[in-house]
DRENZA-910720 format. One record per residue (C-alpha): y negated, z, x negated; residue number from 1. Coordinates in pm, whole numbers, plus 32768, in hexadecimal, padded with zeros to 4 digits. Example, Ala and Ser with C-alpha at 12.3 -4.5 7.8 and 13.67 -1.06 7.14 Angstrom:
BEGIN
+------+------+------+-----+
|   py |   pz |   px | num |
+------+------+------+-----+
| 81C2 | 830C | 7B32 |   1 |
| 806A | 82CA | 7AA9 |   2 |
+------+------+------+-----+
//
This chain:
BEGIN
+------+------+------+-----+
|   py |   pz |   px | num |
+------+------+------+-----+
| 8000 | 8000 | 8000 |   1 |
| 7F0E | 804E | 7EE1 |   2 |
| 7F52 | 7EF9 | 7E45 |   3 |
| 7F10 | 7E4C | 7F92 |   4 |
| 7DC9 | 7F0B | 7FB7 |   5 |
| 7D4F | 7E9C | 7E5D |   6 |
| 7DBE | 7D38 | 7EAC |   7 |
| 7CE5 | 7D38 | 7FE4 |   8 |
| 7BBA | 7DBF | 7F1F |   9 |
| 7BEF | 7CB3 | 7E16 |  10 |
| 7BFD | 7B9E | 7F19 |  11 |
| 7ABF | 7C19 | 7FC9 |  12 |
| 7A0E | 7C3A | 7E7B |  13 |
| 7A78 | 7ADC | 7E17 |  14 |
| 7A01 | 7A57 | 7F67 |  15 |
| 78A2 | 7AE0 | 7F3B |  16 |
| 7899 | 7A83 | 7DCA |  17 |
| 78F9 | 791B | 7E08 |  18 |
| 7817 | 78FB | 7F3A |  19 |
| 76EB | 792A | 7E53 |  20 |
| 773A | 77D7 | 7DBF |  21 |
| 772A | 76E1 | 7EE2 |  22 |
| 77CE | 75C6 | 7E24 |  23 |
| 794B | 75AF | 7E3A |  24 |
| 7A50 | 74A7 | 7DE0 |  25 |
| 7B5B | 73F8 | 7EAF |  26 |
| 7C6A | 7302 | 7E43 |  27 |
| 7D5A | 7225 | 7F04 |  28 |
| 7EA1 | 7254 | 7E48 |  29 |
| 7F6E | 7192 | 7F48 |  30 |
| 7EAC | 70A8 | 802B |  31 |
| 7EE5 | 6FA7 | 8139 |  32 |
| 7F5B | 6E61 | 809F |  33 |
| 8028 | 6F09 | 7F8B |  34 |
| 8188 | 6E8E | 7F4A |  35 |
| 82B1 | 6F5A | 7FC9 |  36 |
| 8428 | 6F37 | 7FBA |  37 |
| 84C9 | 6F1F | 8111 |  38 |
| 862F | 6F1C | 819B |  39 |
| 8666 | 6E6E | 82ED |  40 |
| 87DF | 6E3C | 82FB |  41 |
| 88C6 | 6E99 | 841B |  42 |
| 89A5 | 6F5D | 832D |  43 |
| 8934 | 70B9 | 82C8 |  44 |
| 88C3 | 70EC | 815F |  45 |
| 895B | 7207 | 8095 |  46 |
| 8947 | 7361 | 8132 |  47 |
| 8856 | 73DA | 8023 |  48 |
| 878E | 7299 | 801C |  49 |
| 8641 | 734F | 7FED |  50 |
| 86CD | 7400 | 7EB6 |  51 |
| 874E | 72C2 | 7E0E |  52 |
| 8678 | 7261 | 7CE3 |  53 |
| 8706 | 7101 | 7CCE |  54 |
| 86A9 | 6FF6 | 7DCD |  55 |
| 87CE | 6F05 | 7E01 |  56 |
| 87C5 | 6D93 | 7E60 |  57 |
| 87D7 | 6DD9 | 7FD7 |  58 |
| 8670 | 6E59 | 7FD9 |  59 |
| 854C | 6D65 | 8005 |  60 |
| 83D6 | 6D84 | 7FB8 |  61 |
| 829D | 6D4C | 8084 |  62 |
| 813A | 6DC6 | 80B7 |  63 |
| 80C8 | 6EB7 | 81C6 |  64 |
| 80B3 | 6EC3 | 82EC |  65 |
| 8226 | 6E6D | 8310 |  66 |
| 82E7 | 6E3A | 8453 |  67 |
| 82F8 | 6D3C | 856F |  68 |
| 8266 | 6CF8 | 86C8 |  69 |
| 80FB | 6D4C | 866D |  70 |
| 7FD6 | 6C72 | 85FD |  71 |
| 7F75 | 6D6B | 84EC |  72 |
| 80BF | 6D3A | 8434 |  73 |
| 809E | 6CA6 | 82D3 |  74 |
| 8213 | 6CA2 | 8281 |  75 |
| 830D | 6C61 | 8395 |  76 |
| 845D | 6D0F | 8378 |  77 |
| 85A2 | 6CBE | 842E |  78 |
| 860F | 6D6D | 856B |  79 |
| 876B | 6CD0 | 8562 |  80 |
| 8808 | 6BB1 | 8621 |  81 |
| 87EA | 6C40 | 8782 |  82 |
| 868D | 6C6C | 8817 |  83 |
| 871A | 6D4C | 892A |  84 |
| 87DE | 6E28 | 8839 |  85 |
| 8700 | 6E45 | 8705 |  86 |
| 8743 | 6F09 | 85C8 |  87 |
| 86DB | 7073 | 860A |  88 |
| 8666 | 70DB | 84AE |  89 |
| 85A3 | 7031 | 8397 |  90 |
| 856E | 70CB | 823E |  91 |
| 8446 | 70BF | 814D |  92 |
| 8412 | 7137 | 7FE8 |  93 |
| 82FB | 7131 | 7EE4 |  94 |
| 82BF | 71CA | 7D8E |  95 |
| 816E | 7226 | 7CF5 |  96 |
| 80F1 | 72E4 | 7BC6 |  97 |
| 8007 | 740F | 7BA2 |  98 |
| 7F89 | 7477 | 7A4E |  99 |
| 7F09 | 75C2 | 7AD7 | 100 |
| 7F5F | 762D | 7C3C | 101 |
| 7E57 | 7740 | 7C25 | 102 |
| 7D44 | 763F | 7BF6 | 103 |
| 7D06 | 765F | 7D6E | 104 |
| 7CE0 | 778E | 7E4D | 105 |
| 7DD0 | 76FA | 7F4C | 106 |
| 7E76 | 75B7 | 7FBC | 107 |
| 7E6D | 7516 | 8112 | 108 |
| 7F98 | 744E | 8189 | 109 |
| 7F2D | 7366 | 82A4 | 110 |
| 805A | 72EA | 836C | 111 |
| 806A | 71D4 | 846A | 112 |
| 81BB | 71A8 | 850E | 113 |
| 8270 | 7120 | 8640 | 114 |
| 8337 | 71DC | 86CD | 115 |
| 83AB | 730A | 85F8 | 116 |
| 83A8 | 734D | 8482 | 117 |
| 8435 | 7438 | 8379 | 118 |
| 837F | 743C | 8227 | 119 |
| 8406 | 74BC | 80D9 | 120 |
| 8342 | 7503 | 7F97 | 121 |
| 8411 | 7525 | 7E5A | 122 |
| 8551 | 7562 | 7F24 | 123 |
| 84AF | 766E | 8001 | 124 |
| 845F | 7639 | 8171 | 125 |
| 82E6 | 765E | 81A9 | 126 |
| 82B6 | 75D0 | 8308 | 127 |
| 837F | 759C | 8446 | 128 |
| 82C0 | 74FF | 8568 | 129 |
| 8355 | 74B3 | 86BF | 130 |
| 84B4 | 74F1 | 863A | 131 |
| 85C1 | 75EE | 86A5 | 132 |
| 861D | 7720 | 85D8 | 133 |
| 8757 | 7727 | 8509 | 134 |
| 87F7 | 7621 | 842B | 135 |
| 876B | 74C1 | 8442 | 136 |
| 884E | 7390 | 841F | 137 |
| 8847 | 7216 | 844C | 138 |
| 886E | 722D | 85C7 | 139 |
| 877B | 734D | 8608 | 140 |
| 8682 | 72F0 | 871E | 141 |
| 8516 | 7354 | 8729 | 142 |
| 84B6 | 7454 | 8832 | 143 |
| 8380 | 7395 | 88A5 | 144 |
| 834D | 7227 | 8900 | 145 |
| 8206 | 7191 | 8882 | 146 |
| 8184 | 7094 | 897E | 147 |
| 807A | 6F90 | 8937 | 148 |
| 7F19 | 7012 | 894D | 149 |
| 7E5D | 7136 | 88B4 | 150 |
| 7F9D | 71EC | 884C | 151 |
| 7FE8 | 70D9 | 874F | 152 |
| 7E9D | 711C | 86A0 | 153 |
| 7EDD | 7290 | 866A | 154 |
| 7ED6 | 72FA | 84FA | 155 |
| 7F99 | 7436 | 84A5 | 156 |
| 7F05 | 74EE | 837A | 157 |
| 7FD8 | 75DB | 82A6 | 158 |
| 7F26 | 76BD | 81A7 | 159 |
| 7FD8 | 76E5 | 805B | 160 |
| 7F88 | 77CD | 7F3B | 161 |
| 7F97 | 7771 | 7DC8 | 162 |
| 80D3 | 7849 | 7DAD | 163 |
| 8188 | 774B | 7E89 | 164 |
| 816F | 7642 | 7D76 | 165 |
| 81EF | 7628 | 7C13 | 166 |
| 814A | 75A1 | 7ADB | 167 |
| 81B7 | 743A | 7AA1 | 168 |
| 8299 | 737B | 7B91 | 169 |
| 829A | 73E1 | 7D01 | 170 |
| 835C | 7342 | 7E21 | 171 |
| 8307 | 7330 | 7F93 | 172 |
| 841F | 72CD | 8081 | 173 |
| 8415 | 72A3 | 81F9 | 174 |
| 8502 | 724A | 8316 | 175 |
| 8469 | 71B6 | 8452 | 176 |
| 8538 | 71E0 | 8590 | 177 |
| 8523 | 7131 | 86DF | 178 |
| 852E | 71F0 | 8825 | 179 |
| 8605 | 70DE | 88C5 | 180 |
| 86C5 | 6FB5 | 883F | 181 |
| 85FE | 6ECD | 8923 | 182 |
| 84A5 | 6F3B | 88A3 | 183 |
| 83CC | 6E07 | 8861 | 184 |
| 8319 | 6E73 | 8725 | 185 |
| 832B | 6F40 | 85E6 | 186 |
| 8204 | 6FAC | 8507 | 187 |
| 81FD | 705F | 83B8 | 188 |
| 80D1 | 70AA | 82D7 | 189 |
| 8082 | 71CC | 81EF | 190 |
| 7F47 | 7219 | 8128 | 191 |
| 7F2F | 732D | 8023 | 192 |
| 7DD2 | 73A9 | 7FCC | 193 |
| 7D76 | 74A5 | 7EBF | 194 |
| 7C40 | 7566 | 7F29 | 195 |
| 7B56 | 7665 | 7E86 | 196 |
| 7A80 | 769F | 7FBD | 197 |
| 7A4A | 781C | 7FCB | 198 |
| 7A30 | 780A | 8143 | 199 |
| 7BA7 | 77C4 | 8145 | 200 |
| 7BF6 | 7914 | 80A2 | 201 |
| 7C2B | 79C0 | 81F2 | 202 |
| 7D34 | 78BC | 8240 | 203 |
| 7DDB | 7906 | 80F3 | 204 |
| 7DBC | 7A7B | 8136 | 205 |
| 7E4D | 7A46 | 8291 | 206 |
| 7F6B | 797D | 81FA | 207 |
| 7FA9 | 7A8C | 80F6 | 208 |
| 7F9A | 7B97 | 8204 | 209 |
| 808B | 7AD8 | 82E2 | 210 |
| 816B | 7A9B | 81B7 | 211 |
| 8163 | 7C0F | 8160 | 212 |
| 81A9 | 7C63 | 82CA | 213 |
| 82CE | 7B75 | 82C8 | 214 |
| 8346 | 7C08 | 8180 | 215 |
| 8321 | 7D6B | 8207 | 216 |
| 83D3 | 7D01 | 8344 | 217 |
| 84EC | 7C65 | 8278 | 218 |
| 84FD | 7D9B | 819A | 219 |
| 8510 | 7E7E | 82CB | 220 |
| 860F | 7D96 | 8363 | 221 |
| 86D8 | 7D9C | 8222 | 222 |
| 86BF | 7F19 | 820D | 223 |
| 8735 | 7F38 | 8376 | 224 |
| 8847 | 7E3E | 8332 | 225 |
| 88B0 | 7EFE | 81FA | 226 |
| 88B7 | 8043 | 82BF | 227 |
| 898B | 7FA0 | 83CA | 228 |
| 8A6D | 7F05 | 82C4 | 229 |
| 8A83 | 8056 | 8215 | 230 |
| 8AF1 | 80FE | 8358 | 231 |
| 8BDC | 7FE0 | 83A3 | 232 |
| 8C68 | 8001 | 8244 | 233 |
| 8C9C | 8178 | 8273 | 234 |
| 8D49 | 8137 | 83BF | 235 |
| 8E15 | 8024 | 831B | 236 |
| 8E78 | 810F | 81FF | 237 |
| 8EE4 | 8216 | 82FB | 238 |
| 8FA7 | 8112 | 83BF | 239 |
| 9036 | 808D | 827A | 240 |
| 90AC | 81EA | 8219 | 241 |
| 914C | 820E | 836E | 242 |
| 91E2 | 80B7 | 8346 | 243 |
| 925F | 810E | 81E8 | 244 |
| 92FD | 824C | 8271 | 245 |
| 93A3 | 8187 | 8386 | 246 |
| 9412 | 8081 | 828B | 247 |
| 949A | 8192 | 81A5 | 248 |
| 9558 | 8231 | 82C5 | 249 |
| 95DA | 80DF | 8337 | 250 |
| 9647 | 8081 | 81D6 | 251 |
| 96E8 | 81D6 | 81A3 | 252 |
| 979A | 81BA | 82F1 | 253 |
| 9803 | 8057 | 82A5 | 254 |
| 988A | 80BA | 814E | 255 |
| 9942 | 81E1 | 81E7 | 256 |
| 99DD | 8109 | 82F7 | 257 |
| 9A2E | 7FF8 | 81F9 | 258 |
| 9AD5 | 80F5 | 8110 | 259 |
| 9B92 | 818C | 8234 | 260 |
| 9BFC | 8032 | 82AA | 261 |
| 9C72 | 7FD6 | 814B | 262 |
| 9D37 | 811A | 8130 | 263 |
| 9DD5 | 80E4 | 8286 | 264 |
| 9E20 | 7F79 | 8229 | 265 |
| 9EC8 | 7FDD | 80E1 | 266 |
| 9F86 | 80F8 | 8189 | 267 |
| 9FFC | 8006 | 8294 | 268 |
| A059 | 7F0A | 8187 | 269 |
| A114 | 8012 | 80BE | 270 |
| A1C8 | 8085 | 81F7 | 271 |
| A21C | 7F1D | 8249 | 272 |
| A2A0 | 7EE5 | 80E9 | 273 |
| A369 | 8026 | 80FA | 274 |
| A3FA | 7FBD | 8248 | 275 |
| A44B | 7E65 | 81BF | 276 |
| A4E2 | 7F01 | 8086 | 277 |
| A5B9 | 7FEB | 8156 | 278 |
| A623 | 7EC4 | 822D | 279 |
| A67A | 7DFB | 80F5 | 280 |
| A73F | 7F20 | 806C | 281 |
| A7F4 | 7F41 | 81B8 | 282 |
| A838 | 7DCB | 81C1 | 283 |
| A8BD | 7DD5 | 805C | 284 |
| A99B | 7EF7 | 80B1 | 285 |
| AA22 | 7E3C | 81DF | 286 |
| AA56 | 7D06 | 8108 | 287 |
| AB09 | 7DD8 | 8004 | 288 |
| ABE7 | 7E63 | 8117 | 289 |
| AC2F | 7D01 | 818A | 290 |
| AC7B | 7C9C | 8024 | 291 |
| AD5B | 7DC6 | 7FFB | 292 |
| AE11 | 7D66 | 8139 | 293 |
| AE33 | 7BFF | 80C0 | 294 |
| AEAF | 7C71 | 7F6C | 295 |
| AFA2 | 7D5C | 8014 | 296 |
| B01F | 7C46 | 80F1 | 297 |
| B03B | 7B63 | 7FC3 | 298 |
| B0FE | 7C6F | 7F0D | 299 |
| B1E2 | 7C9D | 8037 | 300 |
| B217 | 7B26 | 804F | 301 |
| B25F | 7B16 | 7EDE | 302 |
| B351 | 7C3A | 7EFD | 303 |
| B3FC | 7B97 | 8026 | 304 |
| B417 | 7A52 | 7F66 | 305 |
| B4B7 | 7B0D | 7E46 | 306 |
| B5AB | 7BB8 | 7F2F | 307 |
| B5F8 | 7A73 | 7FDA | 308 |
| B638 | 79C8 | 7E8D | 309 |
| B71B | 7AE8 | 7E24 | 310 |
| B7E2 | 7AC1 | 7F63 | 311 |
| B802 | 794C | 7F26 | 312 |
| B876 | 7991 | 7DC4 | 313 |
| B981 | 7A85 | 7E3B | 314 |
| B9F2 | 798F | 7F44 | 315 |
| BA0E | 787A | 7E40 | 316 |
| BACE | 795C | 7D50 | 317 |
| BBB8 | 79C5 | 7E6B | 318 |
| BC03 | 785F | 7ED2 | 319 |
| BC18 | 77C3 | 7D7C | 320 |
| BD9B | 77C3 | 7D87 | 321 |
| BDB4 | 7709 | 7ED1 | 322 |
| BE39 | 75A7 | 7EEB | 323 |
| BD49 | 7482 | 7EE8 | 324 |
| BD38 | 7455 | 8061 | 325 |
| BCF6 | 75C4 | 80A8 | 326 |
| BBFE | 75CE | 7F85 | 327 |
| BB43 | 74A7 | 8015 | 328 |
| BB22 | 7550 | 8167 | 329 |
| BAA8 | 7692 | 80C7 | 330 |
| B9A3 | 75D9 | 7FF1 | 331 |
| B928 | 751A | 8126 | 332 |
| B902 | 7669 | 81D8 | 333 |
| B83D | 76FB | 80B5 | 334 |
| B75A | 75C4 | 80AD | 335 |
| B713 | 75EB | 8221 | 336 |
| B6B5 | 7756 | 81E9 | 337 |
| B5D1 | 76F2 | 80CB | 338 |
| B531 | 75E2 | 81A0 | 339 |
| B4F7 | 76DB | 82B4 | 340 |
| B457 | 77CD | 81BF | 341 |
| B37D | 76BC | 812B | 342 |
| B311 | 763A | 8282 | 343 |
| B29D | 7791 | 82F3 | 344 |
| B1FD | 77F3 | 81AE | 345 |
| B088 | 7816 | 81C0 | 346 |
| B054 | 781F | 8047 | 347 |
| AF89 | 76D9 | 8045 | 348 |
| AEAE | 774B | 8168 | 349 |
| AE65 | 7891 | 80B4 | 350 |
| AE11 | 77CE | 7F78 | 351 |
| AD26 | 76EA | 8036 | 352 |
| AC78 | 7815 | 80D7 | 353 |
| AC3C | 78C8 | 7F8D | 354 |
| ABDD | 7782 | 7EE2 | 355 |
| AAD6 | 7739 | 7FED | 356 |
| AA47 | 7896 | 7FC0 | 357 |
| A9FA | 783D | 7E55 | 358 |
| A9B5 | 76C7 | 7E74 | 359 |
| A915 | 76B0 | 7FCB | 360 |
| A92D | 755D | 8076 | 361 |
| AA01 | 74BA | 7F66 | 362 |
| AB17 | 7442 | 8052 | 363 |
| AA1C | 73B4 | 814F | 364 |
| A955 | 72FC | 8042 | 365 |
| AA90 | 7276 | 7F98 | 366 |
| AB2E | 71EF | 80D8 | 367 |
| A9DD | 715F | 814A | 368 |
| A9A6 | 70A9 | 8000 | 369 |
| AB12 | 703C | 7FD9 | 370 |
| ABC7 | 7039 | 8129 | 371 |
| ACF0 | 6F71 | 809F | 372 |
| AD73 | 7090 | 7FC7 | 373 |
| AEC4 | 7120 | 8032 | 374 |
| AF05 | 7296 | 805C | 375 |
| AFC3 | 72A1 | 7F11 | 376 |
| AEA1 | 71F0 | 7E62 | 377 |
| ADA9 | 72E4 | 7EFE | 378 |
| AE7F | 7404 | 7E79 | 379 |
| AE85 | 7359 | 7D28 | 380 |
| AD04 | 734E | 7D2B | 381 |
| ACF6 | 74BF | 7D89 | 382 |
| ADD6 | 7521 | 7C65 | 383 |
| AD00 | 7452 | 7B77 | 384 |
| ABC6 | 74FC | 7C06 | 385 |
| AC72 | 7648 | 7BAD | 386 |
| AC9A | 75C8 | 7A42 | 387 |
| AE19 | 75CE | 7A4F | 388 |
| AED0 | 750D | 7940 | 389 |
| AFB3 | 73E1 | 7981 | 390 |
| B0EF | 74AA | 794B | 391 |
| B07B | 75BD | 7A36 | 392 |
| B02C | 74BE | 7B46 | 393 |
| B181 | 7419 | 7B12 | 394 |
| B232 | 7568 | 7B3E | 395 |
| B16E | 75BD | 7C7A | 396 |
| B1A7 | 7466 | 7D17 | 397 |
| B310 | 7461 | 7C93 | 398 |
| B2E2 | 730C | 7BED | 399 |
| B2FA | 727B | 7A90 | 400 |
| B1BD | 7297 | 79B4 | 401 |
| B1BA | 711A | 7999 | 402 |
| B1A6 | 710D | 7B15 | 403 |
| B06D | 71E8 | 7AFC | 404 |
| AFCD | 70E7 | 7A12 | 405 |
| B02D | 6FCC | 7AFD | 406 |
| AF9D | 708C | 7C23 | 407 |
| AE50 | 70B7 | 7B6A | 408 |
| AE43 | 6F40 | 7B2D | 409 |
| AE76 | 6EFB | 7CA1 | 410 |
| AD6E | 6FFD | 7CFF | 411 |
| AC67 | 6F5F | 7C15 | 412 |
| ACB9 | 6E0A | 7CA4 | 413 |
| AC86 | 6E87 | 7E0A | 414 |
| AB3C | 6F26 | 7D9D | 415 |
| AAC8 | 6DDD | 7CFB | 416 |
| AA9D | 6E8A | 7BA8 | 417 |
| AAAC | 6DD4 | 7A5C | 418 |
| ABBD | 6E1C | 795E | 419 |
| AAB9 | 6EBA | 787A | 420 |
| AA43 | 6FA9 | 798A | 421 |
| AAC0 | 7110 | 796F | 422 |
| AB62 | 7178 | 7AB9 | 423 |
| AB33 | 72EB | 7A6E | 424 |
| A9BB | 72BE | 7A36 | 425 |
| A99C | 71F3 | 7B75 | 426 |
| AA50 | 7303 | 7C3F | 427 |
| A964 | 7409 | 7BA9 | 428 |
| A83C | 734B | 7C3B | 429 |
| A8C4 | 735C | 7D9F | 430 |
+------+------+------+-----+
//
């Protein structure tokens, strides 16, 4: 407040000091008839067009006033290809140089426009006339329609202070907006005047006061906003702590339930494995019992065979002294008994059963691949699969060893094997 008071005293003192000297200077820095860059395309320029330092090839040049549909126009710009649906926004840009912005007390920016305008100085917005609040874009419409007559002659003056400019290169940019796409005309002209007239000091003071008021308003607004944000942040922190506590409890509960589920799963799996193991043990015991029964039956059969052979031996020894005719009858009787014993013997079936338990599916595969093999040849193949020697096979089949060799030759021929092919290796692969 003390600084503002001294500033007011200084301005009043300067006003009376300068008013003693009646002579003052004025300079047209930008005047009517100066050359400007303008953009009149249907496509929007870049979003930050007024900040771009480089003018590309899409921009054209012309002297002010610029526009269309008015006799005062010096450079006519395009409104597009449709007179009913004209381009809404046209853009203008100009650079100028100031050696010393403080050479003048203030600057007057005289604006003539049709319909609405937004003006930027060195990337900062300095004027918005007949335009809505908020962000302006290529399709933004003016809020007021300028009709032909006295309204078109209105000059809008904006007071600028030396602080608004920079030493050296400065840039003024403007976007002119139509109120409707069917508007018949468009006008743009800007003049910039540097003035040392002391009578304009109240305007500068008013501008500074308004600026300070706006700054104070913005500061108060920011302070209020910060207070609100501070309270919101405190509330958010409290809510976040509550949320963190809830999250912690949820995570803890989830981990507990997950751990419990895993434990239950593993216990169930262990129980299932134990049950399966007990079942396997039970099945093995039952199989062992079955094997024991089979072995016992085999032993009994073997014992019976031995006893039966002993009886045959005794009967042969008893009848060895008989005459040839009686002997022949006795031998035929013994052969019939042997045939009966052989026919009802299940030794081969038992062998097949145990063989299949070890070599599952061998018989089915062998008969499917080679259906022409006889039962004796199938038995021959089984004995070879069991790695029995030729002599052993001959004894089991009660044939000469040379007959075993001949049988192998016939088997290979039925299987379409070459002489060089090993029958044992082939049977291993089945």
